[in-house]
C-alpha positions in Angstrom: 3.6 -18.5 -17.9 2.2 -15.6 -15.8 -1.3 -15.1 -14.3 -2.5 -13.4 -17.5 -0.9 -15.8 -19.9 2.3 -13.8 -20.3 5.5 -15.7 -20.4 8.7 -14.1 -19.1 10.4 -13.0 -22.3 13.9 -11.8 -23.2 13.7 -8.3 -24.5 16.3 -5.7 -25.4 17.3 -2.6 -23.6 16.2 0.4 -25.7 19.4 2.3 -24.7 22.3 -0.3 -25.3 20.5 -3.2 -26.9 21.6 -5.7 -24.3 19.1 -8.6 -23.6 16.9 -8.1 -20.5 14.1 -10.1 -18.9 10.6 -8.6 -19.1 10.4 -8.6 -15.3 13.6 -6.6 -14.9 13.3 -2.9 -14.1 16.8 -1.8 -15.0 19.3 -2.9 -17.6 22.1 -4.9 -16.0 24.6 -3.5 -18.5 24.0 0.3 -18.8 21.6 0.9 -15.9 18.8 2.3 -18.0 15.3 2.1 -16.7 13.3 -0.7 -18.4 10.1 -0.7 -16.4 8.1 1.9 -14.4 5.0 1.9 -12.3 2.3 2.2 -14.9 -0.6 0.0 -13.9 -3.6 2.1 -12.8 -5.2 -0.8 -11.1 -2.6 -2.5 -9.0 0.4 -0.1 -9.4 2.7 -2.8 -10.6 5.8 -1.9 -12.7 5.4 -2.5 -16.5 8.1 -3.0 -19.1 8.4 0.1 -21.3 6.3 -0.7 -24.4 4.0 -3.1 -22.7 0.3 -2.4 -23.1 -1.2 -4.5 -20.3 -0.1 -5.3 -16.7 1.2 -8.8 -16.3 -0.2 -8.9 -12.7 -3.8 -7.9 -13.3 -4.3 -7.3 -17.0 -5.2 -3.6 -16.8 -4.2 -1.3 -19.6 -1.1 0.9 -19.1 -1.8 4.4 -17.9 1.1 6.6 -16.9 1.9 10.3 -17.5 4.9 12.2 -16.2 4.0 15.8 -15.2 6.1 18.9 -15.2 6.3 20.1 -11.6 8.4 22.8 -10.0 8.1 21.4 -6.5 11.3 19.8 -5.0 10.6 16.9 -2.7 13.5 14.6 -2.1 13.2 10.8 -1.9 13.4 9.8 1.7 16.0 7.2 0.8 18.0 8.5 -2.1 17.7 12.3 -1.4 17.2 12.9 -5.2 14.2 14.9 -6.3 11.2 12.8 -7.0 9.2 13.3 -10.2 5.5 13.9 -10.4 3.5 11.2 -12.2 -0.1 10.4 -12.8 -1.0 6.7 -12.8 -4.6 6.3 -13.9 -6.2 9.1 -11.9 -3.8 9.0 -9.0 -1.2 11.7 -8.5 2.0 10.2 -7.1 5.7 11.0 -6.7 8.3 8.5 -7.8 12.0 8.3 -7.1 13.9 7.9 -10.4 16.6 6.0 -8.5 15.1 3.5 -6.1 11.6 3.5 -7.7 9.8 4.1 -4.4 6.5 6.0 -4.3 5.3 8.9 -2.2 1.5 9.0 -1.9 -0.2 11.9 -0.1 -2.9 11.1 2.5 -5.9 12.0 0.4 -4.7 10.0 -2.6 -3.9 6.9 -0.5 -7.4 7.1 1.1 -9.0 7.3 -2.4 -6.9 4.4 -3.8 -7.7 2.1 -0.8 -11.4 3.2 -0.8 -11.7 2.4 -4.5 -10.0 -1.0 -4.2 -12.1 -2.0 -1.2 -15.3 -1.1 -3.0 -14.2 -3.1 -6.0 -13.5 -6.1 -3.8 -17.0 -5.9 -2.1 -19.0 -5.3 -5.3 -17.1 -7.5 -7.8 -15.9 -10.2 -5.5 -12.3 -9.9 -6.7 -10.4 -13.1 -5.9 -6.9 -12.1 -4.8 -3.9 -14.1 -3.5 -4.0 -15.5 0.0 -3.5 -13.1 2.8 0.1 -12.9 4.0 0.9 -14.8 7.1 3.8 -15.7 9.4 6.6 -13.6 10.7 8.0 -10.5 9.0 11.4 -11.5 10.2 14.1 -9.3 11.6 15.4 -6.3 9.7 17.6 -3.3 10.4 15.2 -0.4 11.2 16.0 2.8 9.4 13.7 5.7 10.0 13.1 8.0 7.0 12.3 11.7 6.9 9.1 13.0 5.4 9.9 14.6 2.1 7.4 17.5 2.9 8.3 18.5 6.5 11.5 16.6 7.2 10.1 14.9 10.4 11.1 11.3 10.9 8.2 9.1 9.9 6.6 6.2 11.8 7.1 2.7 10.6 3.7 0.9 10.4 2.5 -2.5 9.5 -0.2 -1.4 7.1 -3.6 -2.4 8.5 -1.7 -4.1 11.4 -1.9 -7.5 9.6 -0.6 -7.0 6.0 3.1 -7.6 6.6 3.8 -4.6 4.5 5.8 -2.1 6.5 5.3 1.4 5.3 6.7 4.8 6.4 4.0 7.3 7.5 3.9 11.0 8.1 0.3 11.3 9.2 -0.3 14.9 8.0 1.4 14.5 4.7 1.6 11.0 3.3 3.0 7.5 3.1 6.2 6.2 1.6 6.2 2.9 -0.2 9.4 1.2 -1.2 9.6 -0.4 -4.6 6.6 -2.8 -5.2 5.1 -2.2 -1.7 2.0 -0.3 -3.0 1.2 -3.2 -5.3 1.5 -5.6 -2.3 -0.9 -3.4 -0.3 -3.4 -3.5 -3.2 -3.1 -7.3 -3.3 -3.7 -7.4 0.4 -6.9 -5.3 0.1 -8.2 -7.3 -2.8 -7.7 -10.5 -0.9 -10.0 -9.3 1.8 -7.4 -7.8 4.0 -9.5 -4.8 5.2 -12.4 -7.1 6.2 -10.0 -9.2 8.2 -8.6 -6.1 9.8 -12.1 -4.8 10.6 -12.9 -8.1 12.4 -9.7 -8.0 14.4 -10.6 -4.4 15.5 -14.1 -5.5 16.5 -12.7 -8.5 18.4 -10.2 -6.3 20.2 -13.0 -3.9 21.2 -14.9 -6.9 22.7 -11.8 -8.1 24.5 -11.2 -4.6 25.9 -14.8 -4.4 27.0 -14.6 -7.8 28.8 -11.4 -6.8 30.5 -13.0 -3.6 31.7 -16.0 -5.5 32.9 -13.8 -7.9 34.9 -11.9 -5.0 36.4 -15.1 -3.2 37.5 -16.6 -6.4 38.9 -13.4 -7.1 40.8 -13.3 -3.6 42.2 -16.9 -2.8 43.1 -18.9 -6.0 42.5 -20.8 -4.2 39.8 -22.0 -6.1 36.8 -21.9 -4.9 33.2 -24.6 -6.8 31.3 -24.8 -4.6 28.3 -23.5 -6.3 25.2 -21.0 -4.5 23.1 -22.5 -2.2 20.5 -21.1 -3.8 17.3 -22.9 -1.2 15.2 -20.8 1.4 17.1 -17.7 -0.7 16.7 -18.2 -1.2 13.0 -18.8 2.5 12.4 -15.6 3.4 14.2 -13.3 0.8 12.6 -14.6 1.6 9.1 -16.8 -1.3 8.0 -17.9 0.9 5.2 -15.4 3.8 5.7 -11.9 3.0 4.6 -10.9 6.5 5.7 -11.6 5.5 9.3 -9.5 2.4 9.0 -6.6 4.4 7.6 -6.8 6.9 10.4 -6.5 4.0 12.9 -3.9 2.0 11.0 -1.6 4.9 10.1 -1.7 6.9 13.3 
């Protein structure tokens, strides 16, 4: 039984009729797509025909848009299709199901979820911990400019590694955007903010020690936490994203 009282059911592929689990995204027999990103709240995949997200309970909202632009998937090289999930304009690879999110859209998504967490007190899953493990690093080209993107641990502590072209957008492999949303709703941004503030304090103390050792001068001024908070985005997710995705 899932979080929202939905058991994993056995359904049938609409193309070939073969049985398929409700958490599968493709038919094992004919390869037809069974689920797509359709949750406007957490960006989880939803089985075609489902009305509510099994992760958060939000009503399905997805529209495919005719778009003449040709932007290749960084992994599969096939043209991505334009979709609107809720109010967010995204591009989705029809093969690997990854998502391309432009910089402005990502900032809005994160800003909205962060505000929801603060105002509604959303109780998310525990923050991820531990090692991310070893993996083979493969740098991907930005679908807009073709420049190799940077691989970033989103917010430095989410354990979700995303591919970023700072001017153009961020690439999320399948299910990674949902994991980022869960991270934010579990208080991830607040933890990241506190880490940034503590790092500023550590840097200030190191500078103080170096100056005292070099000249005997004393720095008695306490760190301006108001300044620190403004610049790591206590209320401005955009500032956090600029720091985390640089």
